[in-house]
PQR file with spaces between the fields and no chain letter, atoms N, CA, C, O and H, PARSE charges and radii, in Angstrom:
ATOM       1  N    PHE     1     142.190  129.437  112.166 -0.4000 1.5000
ATOM       2  CA   PHE     1     140.740  129.081  112.310 -0.0000 2.0000
ATOM       3  C    PHE     1     140.512  127.779  111.305  0.5500 1.7000
ATOM       4  O    PHE     1     140.976  127.683  110.169 -0.5500 1.4000
ATOM       5  N    SER     2     139.863  127.009  111.845 -0.4000 1.5000
ATOM       6  CA   SER     2     139.688  125.770  111.026 -0.0000 2.0000
ATOM       7  C    SER     2     138.066  125.774  110.509  0.5500 1.7000
ATOM       8  O    SER     2     137.230  126.438  111.122 -0.5500 1.4000
ATOM       9  H    SER     2     139.486  127.087  112.767  0.4000 1.0000
ATOM      10  N    PRO     3     137.745  125.037  109.428 -0.5600 1.5000
ATOM      11  CA   PRO     3     136.387  124.769  109.135  0.2800 2.0000
ATOM      12  C    PRO     3     135.792  123.963  110.264  0.5500 1.7000
ATOM      13  O    PRO     3     136.309  123.034  110.885 -0.5500 1.4000
ATOM      14  N    THR     4     134.528  124.541  110.410 -0.4000 1.5000
ATOM      15  CA   THR     4     133.669  123.666  111.404 -0.0000 2.0000
ATOM      16  C    THR     4     132.302  123.269  110.747  0.5500 1.7000
ATOM      17  O    THR     4     131.887  123.676  109.662 -0.5500 1.4000
ATOM      18  H    THR     4     134.108  125.295  109.905  0.4000 1.0000
ATOM      19  N    GLU     5     131.670  122.384  111.617 -0.4000 1.5000
ATOM      20  CA   GLU     5     130.555  121.656  111.114 -0.0000 2.0000
ATOM      21  C    GLU     5     129.615  121.580  112.479  0.5500 1.7000
ATOM      22  O    GLU     5     130.071  121.740  113.612 -0.5500 1.4000
ATOM      23  H    GLU     5     132.007  122.054  112.499  0.4000 1.0000
ATOM      24  N    THR     6     128.452  121.352  112.226 -0.4000 1.5000
ATOM      25  CA   THR     6     127.429  121.117  113.322 -0.0000 2.0000
ATOM      26  C    THR     6     127.086  119.632  113.257  0.5500 1.7000
ATOM      27  O    THR     6     126.853  119.022  112.214 -0.5500 1.4000
ATOM      28  H    THR     6     128.081  121.222  111.306  0.4000 1.0000
ATOM      29  N    VAL     7     127.083  119.137  114.442 -0.4000 1.5000
ATOM      30  CA   VAL     7     126.764  117.489  114.595 -0.0000 2.0000
ATOM      31  C    VAL     7     125.781  117.344  115.689  0.5500 1.7000
ATOM      32  O    VAL     7     125.570  118.254  116.491 -0.5500 1.4000
ATOM      33  H    VAL     7     127.272  119.633  115.289  0.4000 1.0000
ATOM      34  N    ALA     8     125.183  116.210  115.723 -0.4000 1.5000
ATOM      35  CA   ALA     8     124.395  115.969  116.926 -0.0000 2.0000
ATOM      36  C    ALA     8     125.087  115.703  117.977  0.5500 1.7000
ATOM      37  O    ALA     8     126.254  115.347  117.807 -0.5500 1.4000
ATOM      38  H    ALA     8     125.354  115.471  115.071  0.4000 1.0000
ATOM      39  N    ALA     9     124.644  115.787  119.089 -0.4000 1.5000
ATOM      40  CA   ALA     9     125.364  115.810  120.561 -0.0000 2.0000
ATOM      41  C    ALA     9     126.027  114.439  120.580  0.5500 1.7000
ATOM      42  O    ALA     9     127.233  114.417  120.828 -0.5500 1.4000
ATOM      43  H    ALA     9     123.697  116.076  119.227  0.4000 1.0000
ATOM      44  N    ASP    10     125.333  113.188  120.326 -0.4000 1.5000
ATOM      45  CA   ASP    10     125.904  112.001  120.376 -0.0000 2.0000
ATOM      46  C    ASP    10     127.134  111.840  119.647  0.5500 1.7000
ATOM      47  O    ASP    10     128.003  111.100  120.107 -0.5500 1.4000
ATOM      48  H    ASP    10     124.353  113.206  120.124  0.4000 1.0000
ATOM      49  N    LYS    11     127.330  112.541  118.398 -0.4000 1.5000
ATOM      50  CA   LYS    11     128.482  112.576  117.715 -0.0000 2.0000
ATOM      51  C    LYS    11     129.517  113.456  117.890  0.5500 1.7000
ATOM      52  O    LYS    11     130.551  113.383  117.226 -0.5500 1.4000
ATOM      53  H    LYS    11     126.624  113.143  118.024  0.4000 1.0000
ATOM      54  N    ALA    12     129.278  114.447  118.900 -0.4000 1.5000
ATOM      55  CA   ALA    12     130.450  115.528  119.276 -0.0000 2.0000
ATOM      56  C    ALA    12     131.364  114.996  120.312  0.5500 1.7000
ATOM      57  O    ALA    12     132.379  115.633  120.593 -0.5500 1.4000
ATOM      58  H    ALA    12     128.438  114.506  119.439  0.4000 1.0000
ATOM      59  N    VAL    13     131.050  113.732  120.980 -0.4000 1.5000
ATOM      60  CA   VAL    13     131.956  113.234  122.041 -0.0000 2.0000
ATOM      61  C    VAL    13     133.223  112.840  121.275  0.5500 1.7000
ATOM      62  O    VAL    13     133.177  112.032  120.347 -0.5500 1.4000
ATOM      63  H    VAL    13     130.225  113.214  120.752  0.4000 1.0000
ATOM      64  N    ASP    14     134.461  113.482  121.719 -0.4000 1.5000
ATOM      65  CA   ASP    14     135.654  112.917  121.392 -0.0000 2.0000
ATOM      66  C    ASP    14     136.061  113.994  119.996  0.5500 1.7000
ATOM      67  O    ASP    14     137.050  113.844  119.278 -0.5500 1.4000
ATOM      68  H    ASP    14     134.498  114.139  122.473  0.4000 1.0000
ATOM      69  N    ARG    15     135.197  114.894  119.879 -0.4000 1.5000
ATOM      70  CA   ARG    15     135.528  115.848  118.682 -0.0000 2.0000
ATOM      71  C    ARG    15     136.105  117.196  119.548  0.5500 1.7000
ATOM      72  O    ARG    15     136.017  117.464  120.746 -0.5500 1.4000
ATOM      73  H    ARG    15     134.394  115.016  120.462  0.4000 1.0000
ATOM      74  N    LEU    16     136.673  117.853  118.527 -0.4000 1.5000
ATOM      75  CA   LEU    16     137.187  119.448  119.096 -0.0000 2.0000
ATOM      76  C    LEU    16     136.030  120.270  118.965  0.5500 1.7000
ATOM      77  O    LEU    16     135.385  120.267  117.917 -0.5500 1.4000
ATOM      78  H    LEU    16     136.745  117.635  117.554  0.4000 1.0000
ATOM      79  N    CYS    17     135.712  120.979  119.951 -0.4000 1.5000
ATOM      80  CA   CYS    17     134.628  121.986  120.243 -0.0000 2.0000
ATOM      81  C    CYS    17     135.092  123.247  119.415  0.5500 1.7000
ATOM      82  O    CYS    17     136.252  123.651  119.494 -0.5500 1.4000
ATOM      83  H    CYS    17     136.236  120.982  120.803  0.4000 1.0000
ATOM      84  N    ALA    18     134.148  123.851  118.624 -0.4000 1.5000
ATOM      85  CA   ALA    18     134.531  125.026  118.122 -0.0000 2.0000
ATOM      86  C    ALA    18     133.816  126.260  118.586  0.5500 1.7000
ATOM      87  O    ALA    18     133.718  127.299  117.932 -0.5500 1.4000
ATOM      88  H    ALA    18     133.206  123.523  118.560  0.4000 1.0000
ATOM      89  N    GLU    19     133.299  126.027  119.846 -0.4000 1.5000
ATOM      90  CA   GLU    19     132.427  127.445  120.402 -0.0000 2.0000
ATOM      91  C    GLU    19     132.750  127.307  122.009  0.5500 1.7000
ATOM      92  O    GLU    19     133.201  126.319  122.588 -0.5500 1.4000
ATOM      93  H    GLU    19     133.379  125.183  120.377  0.4000 1.0000
ATOM      94  N    LEU    20     132.448  128.379  122.473 -0.4000 1.5000
ATOM      95  CA   LEU    20     132.422  128.338  123.900 -0.0000 2.0000
ATOM      96  C    LEU    20     131.130  127.964  124.481  0.5500 1.7000
ATOM      97  O    LEU    20     130.050  128.368  124.051 -0.5500 1.4000
ATOM      98  H    LEU    20     132.082  129.182  122.003  0.4000 1.0000
ATOM      99  N    ILE    21     131.284  127.196  125.450 -0.4000 1.5000
ATOM     100  CA   ILE    21     129.944  126.593  126.272 -0.0000 2.0000
ATOM     101  C    ILE    21     129.965  126.686  127.683  0.5500 1.7000
ATOM     102  O    ILE    21     130.738  126.035  128.387 -0.5500 1.4000
ATOM     103  H    ILE    21     132.162  126.868  125.799  0.4000 1.0000
ATOM     104  N    CYS    22     128.934  127.672  128.199 -0.4000 1.5000
ATOM     105  CA   CYS    22     129.007  128.130  129.471 -0.0000 2.0000
ATOM     106  C    CYS    22     127.627  127.887  130.219  0.5500 1.7000
ATOM     107  O    CYS    22     126.608  128.508  129.918 -0.5500 1.4000
ATOM     108  H    CYS    22     128.306  128.201  127.628  0.4000 1.0000
ATOM     109  N    PRO    23     127.686  126.931  131.218 -0.5600 1.5000
ATOM     110  CA   PRO    23     126.500  126.846  131.858  0.2800 2.0000
ATOM     111  C    PRO    23     126.178  127.986  132.880  0.5500 1.7000
ATOM     112  O    PRO    23     127.133  128.465  133.490 -0.5500 1.4000
ATOM     113  N    TYR    24     124.940  128.458  133.120 -0.4000 1.5000
ATOM     114  CA   TYR    24     124.624  129.271  134.091 -0.0000 2.0000
ATOM     115  C    TYR    24     123.427  128.794  134.969  0.5500 1.7000
ATOM     116  O    TYR    24     122.392  128.485  134.378 -0.5500 1.4000
ATOM     117  H    TYR    24     124.163  128.069  132.624  0.4000 1.0000
ATOM     118  N    PRO    25     123.474  128.710  136.271 -0.5600 1.5000
ATOM     119  CA   PRO    25     124.763  128.926  136.988  0.2800 2.0000
ATOM     120  C    PRO    25     125.800  127.756  136.738  0.5500 1.7000
ATOM     121  O    PRO    25     125.366  126.726  136.222 -0.5500 1.4000
ATOM     122  N    PRO    26     126.880  127.826  137.004 -0.5600 1.5000
ATOM     123  CA   PRO    26     127.658  128.923  137.710  0.2800 2.0000
ATOM     124  C    PRO    26     128.398  129.958  137.127  0.5500 1.7000
ATOM     125  O    PRO    26     129.069  130.785  137.744 -0.5500 1.4000
ATOM     126  N    GLY    27     128.218  129.865  135.638 -0.4000 1.5000
ATOM     127  CA   GLY    27     128.639  130.977  134.716 -0.0000 2.0000
ATOM     128  C    GLY    27     130.285  130.638  134.404  0.5500 1.7000
ATOM     129  O    GLY    27     131.031  131.488  133.918 -0.5500 1.4000
ATOM     130  H    GLY    27     127.672  129.193  135.137  0.4000 1.0000
ATOM     131  N    ILE    28     130.690  129.382  134.730 -0.4000 1.5000
ATOM     132  CA   ILE    28     132.221  129.208  134.433 -0.0000 2.0000
ATOM     133  C    ILE    28     132.157  128.503  133.090  0.5500 1.7000
ATOM     134  O    ILE    28     131.205  127.736  132.941 -0.5500 1.4000
ATOM     135  H    ILE    28     130.083  128.692  135.125  0.4000 1.0000
ATOM     136  N    PRO    29     132.901  128.621  132.222 -0.5600 1.5000
ATOM     137  CA   PRO    29     132.944  127.773  130.825  0.2800 2.0000
ATOM     138  C    PRO    29     133.264  126.453  131.142  0.5500 1.7000
ATOM     139  O    PRO    29     134.147  126.271  131.979 -0.5500 1.4000
ATOM     140  N    VAL    30     132.643  125.389  130.567 -0.4000 1.5000
ATOM     141  CA   VAL    30     133.064  123.965  130.542 -0.0000 2.0000
ATOM     142  C    VAL    30     133.713  123.661  129.100  0.5500 1.7000
ATOM     143  O    VAL    30     134.562  122.778  128.975 -0.5500 1.4000
ATOM     144  H    VAL    30     131.925  125.537  129.887  0.4000 1.0000
ATOM     145  N    LEU    31     133.354  124.288  128.230 -0.4000 1.5000
ATOM     146  CA   LEU    31     134.110  123.928  127.084 -0.0000 2.0000
ATOM     147  C    LEU    31     134.640  124.961  126.343  0.5500 1.7000
ATOM     148  O    LEU    31     133.794  125.847  126.228 -0.5500 1.4000
ATOM     149  H    LEU    31     132.665  125.005  128.331  0.4000 1.0000
ATOM     150  N    MET    32     135.736  125.246  125.760 -0.4000 1.5000
ATOM     151  CA   MET    32     136.229  126.366  125.103 -0.0000 2.0000
ATOM     152  C    MET    32     136.810  125.891  123.610  0.5500 1.7000
ATOM     153  O    MET    32     137.395  124.820  123.447 -0.5500 1.4000
ATOM     154  H    MET    32     136.423  124.526  125.854  0.4000 1.0000
ATOM     155  N    PRO    33     136.583  126.757  122.658 -0.5600 1.5000
ATOM     156  CA   PRO    33     137.238  126.288  121.301  0.2800 2.0000
ATOM     157  C    PRO    33     138.502  125.582  121.478  0.5500 1.7000
ATOM     158  O    PRO    33     139.343  126.118  122.199 -0.5500 1.4000
ATOM     159  N    GLY    34     138.794  124.337  120.869 -0.4000 1.5000
ATOM     160  CA   GLY    34     139.947  123.688  120.604 -0.0000 2.0000
ATOM     161  C    GLY    34     139.854  122.646  121.940  0.5500 1.7000
ATOM     162  O    GLY    34     140.853  121.958  122.151 -0.5500 1.4000
ATOM     163  H    GLY    34     138.110  123.902  120.283  0.4000 1.0000
ATOM     164  N    GLU    35     138.926  122.533  122.667 -0.4000 1.5000
ATOM     165  CA   GLU    35     138.917  121.385  123.771 -0.0000 2.0000
ATOM     166  C    GLU    35     138.241  120.151  123.194  0.5500 1.7000
ATOM     167  O    GLU    35     137.501  120.160  122.210 -0.5500 1.4000
ATOM     168  H    GLU    35     138.115  123.091  122.496  0.4000 1.0000
ATOM     169  N    ILE    36     138.523  119.262  123.800 -0.4000 1.5000
ATOM     170  CA   ILE    36     137.797  117.764  123.197 -0.0000 2.0000
ATOM     171  C    ILE    36     136.623  117.688  123.998  0.5500 1.7000
ATOM     172  O    ILE    36     136.645  117.856  125.218 -0.5500 1.4000
ATOM     173  H    ILE    36     139.124  119.254  124.599  0.4000 1.0000
ATOM     174  N    ILE    37     135.507  117.415  123.278 -0.4000 1.5000
ATOM     175  CA   ILE    37     134.170  117.185  124.218 -0.0000 2.0000
ATOM     176  C    ILE    37     134.140  115.858  124.735  0.5500 1.7000
ATOM     177  O    ILE    37     134.026  114.869  124.012 -0.5500 1.4000
ATOM     178  H    ILE    37     135.489  117.279  122.288  0.4000 1.0000
ATOM     179  N    THR    38     134.246  115.819  126.053 -0.4000 1.5000
ATOM     180  CA   THR    38     134.127  114.558  126.510 -0.0000 2.0000
ATOM     181  C    THR    38     132.796  114.010  126.927  0.5500 1.7000
ATOM     182  O    THR    38     131.966  114.920  126.904 -0.5500 1.4000
ATOM     183  H    THR    38     134.338  116.623  126.640  0.4000 1.0000
ATOM     184  N    SER    39     132.317  112.946  127.274 -0.4000 1.5000
ATOM     185  CA   SER    39     131.087  112.331  127.537 -0.0000 2.0000
ATOM     186  C    SER    39     130.667  112.966  129.127  0.5500 1.7000
ATOM     187  O    SER    39     129.542  113.187  129.576 -0.5500 1.4000
ATOM     188  H    SER    39     132.991  112.207  127.293  0.4000 1.0000
ATOM     189  N    LYS    40     131.784  113.129  129.664 -0.4000 1.5000
ATOM     190  CA   LYS    40     131.411  113.678  131.144 -0.0000 2.0000
ATOM     191  C    LYS    40     131.112  115.088  130.928  0.5500 1.7000
ATOM     192  O    LYS    40     130.314  115.492  131.774 -0.5500 1.4000
ATOM     193  H    LYS    40     132.698  112.949  129.299  0.4000 1.0000
ATOM     194  N    ALA    41     131.431  115.872  130.193 -0.4000 1.5000
ATOM     195  CA   ALA    41     131.456  117.251  129.924 -0.0000 2.0000
ATOM     196  C    ALA    41     130.111  117.288  129.464  0.5500 1.7000
ATOM     197  O    ALA    41     129.288  117.972  130.072 -0.5500 1.4000
ATOM     198  H    ALA    41     132.079  115.544  129.506  0.4000 1.0000
ATOM     199  N    LEU    42     129.730  116.494  128.250 -0.4000 1.5000
ATOM     200  CA   LEU    42     128.295  116.581  127.961 -0.0000 2.0000
ATOM     201  C    LEU    42     127.291  116.014  128.951  0.5500 1.7000
ATOM     202  O    LEU    42     126.224  116.624  129.031 -0.5500 1.4000
ATOM     203  H    LEU    42     130.399  115.938  127.756  0.4000 1.0000
ATOM     204  N    GLU    43     127.434  115.126  129.586 -0.4000 1.5000
ATOM     205  CA   GLU    43     126.549  114.747  130.759 -0.0000 2.0000
ATOM     206  C    GLU    43     126.342  115.966  131.750  0.5500 1.7000
ATOM     207  O    GLU    43     125.197  116.264  132.089 -0.5500 1.4000
ATOM     208  H    GLU    43     128.301  114.630  129.520  0.4000 1.0000
ATOM     209  N    TYR    44     127.344  116.614  132.178 -0.4000 1.5000
ATOM     210  CA   TYR    44     127.212  117.616  133.005 -0.0000 2.0000
ATOM     211  C    TYR    44     126.509  118.943  132.358  0.5500 1.7000
ATOM     212  O    TYR    44     125.798  119.673  133.049 -0.5500 1.4000
ATOM     213  H    TYR    44     128.274  116.372  131.903  0.4000 1.0000
ATOM     214  N    LEU    45     126.686  119.118  131.401 -0.4000 1.5000
ATOM     215  CA   LEU    45     125.917  120.223  130.751 -0.0000 2.0000
ATOM     216  C    LEU    45     124.483  119.980  130.705  0.5500 1.7000
ATOM     217  O    LEU    45     123.659  120.864  130.939 -0.5500 1.4000
ATOM     218  H    LEU    45     127.264  118.525  130.840  0.4000 1.0000
ATOM     219  N    GLN    46     124.131  118.564  130.348 -0.4000 1.5000
ATOM     220  CA   GLN    46     122.720  118.169  130.099 -0.0000 2.0000
ATOM     221  C    GLN    46     122.197  118.142  131.551  0.5500 1.7000
ATOM     222  O    GLN    46     121.041  118.506  131.766 -0.5500 1.4000
ATOM     223  H    GLN    46     124.800  117.846  130.158  0.4000 1.0000
ATOM     224  N    GLN    47     122.913  117.771  132.452 -0.4000 1.5000
ATOM     225  CA   GLN    47     122.373  117.955  133.871 -0.0000 2.0000
ATOM     226  C    GLN    47     121.897  119.271  134.351  0.5500 1.7000
ATOM     227  O    GLN    47     120.908  119.397  135.074 -0.5500 1.4000
ATOM     228  H    GLN    47     123.852  117.476  132.277  0.4000 1.0000
ATOM     229  N    ILE    48     122.677  120.311  133.901 -0.4000 1.5000
ATOM     230  CA   ILE    48     122.416  121.754  134.362 -0.0000 2.0000
ATOM     231  C    ILE    48     121.078  122.018  133.556  0.5500 1.7000
ATOM     232  O    ILE    48     120.149  122.609  134.108 -0.5500 1.4000
ATOM     233  H    ILE    48     123.480  120.209  133.314  0.4000 1.0000
ATOM     234  N    LEU    49     120.990  121.606  132.329 -0.4000 1.5000
ATOM     235  CA   LEU    49     119.757  121.833  131.638 -0.0000 2.0000
ATOM     236  C    LEU    49     118.536  121.268  132.274  0.5500 1.7000
ATOM     237  O    LEU    49     117.503  121.937  132.232 -0.5500 1.4000
ATOM     238  H    LEU    49     121.744  121.127  131.881  0.4000 1.0000
ATOM     239  N    ALA    50     118.546  119.994  132.916 -0.4000 1.5000
ATOM     240  CA   ALA    50     117.632  119.182  133.565 -0.0000 2.0000
ATOM     241  C    ALA    50     117.334  119.854  134.872  0.5500 1.7000
ATOM     242  O    ALA    50     116.225  119.637  135.360 -0.5500 1.4000
ATOM     243  H    ALA    50     119.385  119.450  132.951  0.4000 1.0000
ATOM     244  N    ASP    51     118.087  120.564  135.443 -0.4000 1.5000
ATOM     245  CA   ASP    51     117.969  121.373  136.973 -0.0000 2.0000
ATOM     246  C    ASP    51     117.430  122.655  136.407  0.5500 1.7000
ATOM     247  O    ASP    51     117.113  123.383  137.347 -0.5500 1.4000
ATOM     248  H    ASP    51     118.988  120.740  135.047  0.4000 1.0000
ATOM     249  N    GLY    52     117.202  123.217  135.261 -0.4000 1.5000
ATOM     250  CA   GLY    52     116.590  124.223  135.197 -0.0000 2.0000
ATOM     251  C    GLY    52     117.734  125.347  134.701  0.5500 1.7000
ATOM     252  O    GLY    52     117.270  126.419  134.315 -0.5500 1.4000
ATOM     253  H    GLY    52     117.459  122.626  134.497  0.4000 1.0000
ATOM     254  N    GLY    53     118.837  125.225  134.687 -0.4000 1.5000
ATOM     255  CA   GLY    53     119.889  126.150  134.261 -0.0000 2.0000
ATOM     256  C    GLY    53     119.798  126.591  132.833  0.5500 1.7000
ATOM     257  O    GLY    53     118.866  126.206  132.127 -0.5500 1.4000
ATOM     258  H    GLY    53     119.214  124.353  135.001  0.4000 1.0000
ATOM     259  N    LYS    54     120.706  127.362  132.400 -0.4000 1.5000
ATOM     260  CA   LYS    54     120.716  127.882  130.991 -0.0000 2.0000
ATOM     261  C    LYS    54     122.247  127.478  130.453  0.5500 1.7000
ATOM     262  O    LYS    54     123.205  127.195  131.173 -0.5500 1.4000
ATOM     263  H    LYS    54     121.463  127.675  132.973  0.4000 1.0000
ATOM     264  N    ILE    55     122.224  127.517  129.288 -0.4000 1.5000
ATOM     265  CA   ILE    55     123.678  127.173  128.653 -0.0000 2.0000
ATOM     266  C    ILE    55     123.759  128.325  127.547  0.5500 1.7000
ATOM     267  O    ILE    55     122.948  128.421  126.626 -0.5500 1.4000
ATOM     268  H    ILE    55     121.446  127.747  128.703  0.4000 1.0000
ATOM     269  N    THR    56     124.838  129.186  127.753 -0.4000 1.5000
ATOM     270  CA   THR    56     125.238  130.348  127.094 -0.0000 2.0000
ATOM     271  C    THR    56     126.509  130.184  126.109  0.5500 1.7000
ATOM     272  O    THR    56     127.247  129.204  126.211 -0.5500 1.4000
ATOM     273  H    THR    56     125.497  129.108  128.501  0.4000 1.0000
ATOM     274  N    GLY    57     126.720  131.187  125.161 -0.4000 1.5000
ATOM     275  CA   GLY    57     127.784  131.207  124.527 -0.0000 2.0000
ATOM     276  C    GLY    57     127.804  130.284  123.284  0.5500 1.7000
ATOM     277  O    GLY    57     128.666  130.532  122.441 -0.5500 1.4000
ATOM     278  H    GLY    57     126.120  131.983  125.078  0.4000 1.0000
ATOM     279  N    CYS    58     126.938  129.225  123.064 -0.4000 1.5000
ATOM     280  CA   CYS    58     126.957  128.506  122.055 -0.0000 2.0000
ATOM     281  C    CYS    58     125.637  128.586  121.023  0.5500 1.7000
ATOM     282  O    CYS    58     124.586  129.142  121.342 -0.5500 1.4000
ATOM     283  H    CYS    58     126.238  129.023  123.748  0.4000 1.0000
ATOM     284  N    SER    59     125.829  128.051  119.965 -0.4000 1.5000
ATOM     285  CA   SER    59     124.712  128.189  118.876 -0.0000 2.0000
ATOM     286  C    SER    59     123.579  127.476  119.081  0.5500 1.7000
ATOM     287  O    SER    59     122.602  127.759  118.387 -0.5500 1.4000
ATOM     288  H    SER    59     126.683  127.599  119.706  0.4000 1.0000
ATOM     289  N    ASP    60     123.487  126.481  120.007 -0.4000 1.5000
ATOM     290  CA   ASP    60     122.382  125.501  120.175 -0.0000 2.0000
ATOM     291  C    ASP    60     122.435  125.540  121.779  0.5500 1.7000
ATOM     292  O    ASP    60     123.151  124.800  122.453 -0.5500 1.4000
ATOM     293  H    ASP    60     124.280  126.251  120.571  0.4000 1.0000
ATOM     294  N    PRO    61     121.649  126.424  122.236 -0.5600 1.5000
ATOM     295  CA   PRO    61     121.546  126.241  124.033  0.2800 2.0000
ATOM     296  C    PRO    61     120.683  125.112  124.604  0.5500 1.7000
ATOM     297  O    PRO    61     120.562  124.857  125.802 -0.5500 1.4000
ATOM     298  N    THR    62     120.075  124.446  123.545 -0.4000 1.5000
ATOM     299  CA   THR    62     119.461  123.081  123.896 -0.0000 2.0000
ATOM     300  C    THR    62     120.249  121.781  123.987  0.5500 1.7000
ATOM     301  O    THR    62     119.833  120.709  124.428 -0.5500 1.4000
ATOM     302  H    THR    62     120.173  124.654  122.571  0.4000 1.0000
ATOM     303  N    LEU    63     121.485  122.061  123.486 -0.4000 1.5000
ATOM     304  CA   LEU    63     122.544  120.992  123.350 -0.0000 2.0000
ATOM     305  C    LEU    63     122.162  119.764  122.558  0.5500 1.7000
ATOM     306  O    LEU    63     122.622  118.646  122.790 -0.5500 1.4000
ATOM     307  H    LEU    63     121.823  122.931  123.128  0.4000 1.0000
ATOM     308  N    GLN    64     121.231  120.065  121.541 -0.4000 1.5000
ATOM     309  CA   GLN    64     120.826  118.965  120.621 -0.0000 2.0000
ATOM     310  C    GLN    64     122.033  118.945  119.580  0.5500 1.7000
ATOM     311  O    GLN    64     122.331  117.888  119.024 -0.5500 1.4000
ATOM     312  H    GLN    64     120.858  120.974  121.352  0.4000 1.0000
ATOM     313  N    THR    65     122.712  120.109  119.329 -0.4000 1.5000
ATOM     314  CA   THR    65     123.757  119.917  118.416 -0.0000 2.0000
ATOM     315  C    THR    65     125.030  120.795  118.938  0.5500 1.7000
ATOM     316  O    THR    65     124.768  121.715  119.713 -0.5500 1.4000
ATOM     317  H    THR    65     122.469  120.967  119.781  0.4000 1.0000
ATOM     318  N    PHE    66     126.291  120.592  118.596 -0.4000 1.5000
ATOM     319  CA   PHE    66     127.436  121.240  118.551 -0.0000 2.0000
ATOM     320  C    PHE    66     128.151  121.538  117.488  0.5500 1.7000
ATOM     321  O    PHE    66     128.146  120.756  116.538 -0.5500 1.4000
ATOM     322  H    PHE    66     126.504  119.845  117.966  0.4000 1.0000
ATOM     323  N    ASN    67     128.876  122.684  117.447 -0.4000 1.5000
ATOM     324  CA   ASN    67     129.696  123.056  116.529 -0.0000 2.0000
ATOM     325  C    ASN    67     131.197  122.508  116.829  0.5500 1.7000
ATOM     326  O    ASN    67     131.838  122.787  117.842 -0.5500 1.4000
ATOM     327  H    ASN    67     128.880  123.320  118.219  0.4000 1.0000
ATOM     328  N    VAL    68     131.569  121.812  115.939 -0.4000 1.5000
ATOM     329  CA   VAL    68     132.949  121.294  116.135 -0.0000 2.0000
ATOM     330  C    VAL    68     133.809  121.536  114.911  0.5500 1.7000
ATOM     331  O    VAL    68     133.411  121.942  113.819 -0.5500 1.4000
ATOM     332  H    VAL    68     131.049  121.585  115.116  0.4000 1.0000
ATOM     333  N    VAL    69     135.222  121.183  115.309 -0.4000 1.5000
ATOM     334  CA   VAL    69     135.986  121.410  114.051 -0.0000 2.0000
ATOM     335  C    VAL    69     135.980  120.293  113.085  0.5500 1.7000
ATOM     336  O    VAL    69     136.061  119.103  113.390 -0.5500 1.4000
ATOM     337  H    VAL    69     135.545  120.854  116.196  0.4000 1.0000
ATOM     338  N    ARG    70     135.877  120.782  111.885 -0.4000 1.5000
ATOM     339  CA   ARG    70     135.675  119.443  110.807 -0.0000 2.0000
ATOM     340  C    ARG    70     136.623  118.621  110.795  0.5500 1.7000
ATOM     341  O    ARG    70     137.711  119.150  111.028 -0.5500 1.4000
ATOM     342  H    ARG    70     135.812  121.749  111.637  0.4000 1.0000
ATOM     343  N    GLN    71     136.653  117.243  110.568 -0.4000 1.5000
ATOM     344  CA   GLN    71     137.740  116.282  110.521 -0.0000 2.0000
ATOM     345  C    GLN    71     138.195  116.346  109.066  0.5500 1.7000
ATOM     346  O    GLN    71     139.124  115.638  108.678 -0.5500 1.4000
ATOM     347  H    GLN    71     135.769  116.814  110.379  0.4000 1.0000
């Protein structure tokens, strides 16, 4: 386990995710701990929210912030 920190969404791109992030629908995780947060993944998750979906498993379901591995 590594130390983590919370950063703004725009600062999370290219950082290691420290939490499970799962949109519903479809209910399939997009990011798992240890994966690199890409701009494409962030855009996809934000579109799910814009379309009325929910984000589960993460500390901030609004996607304003992300928990990442501290550098």
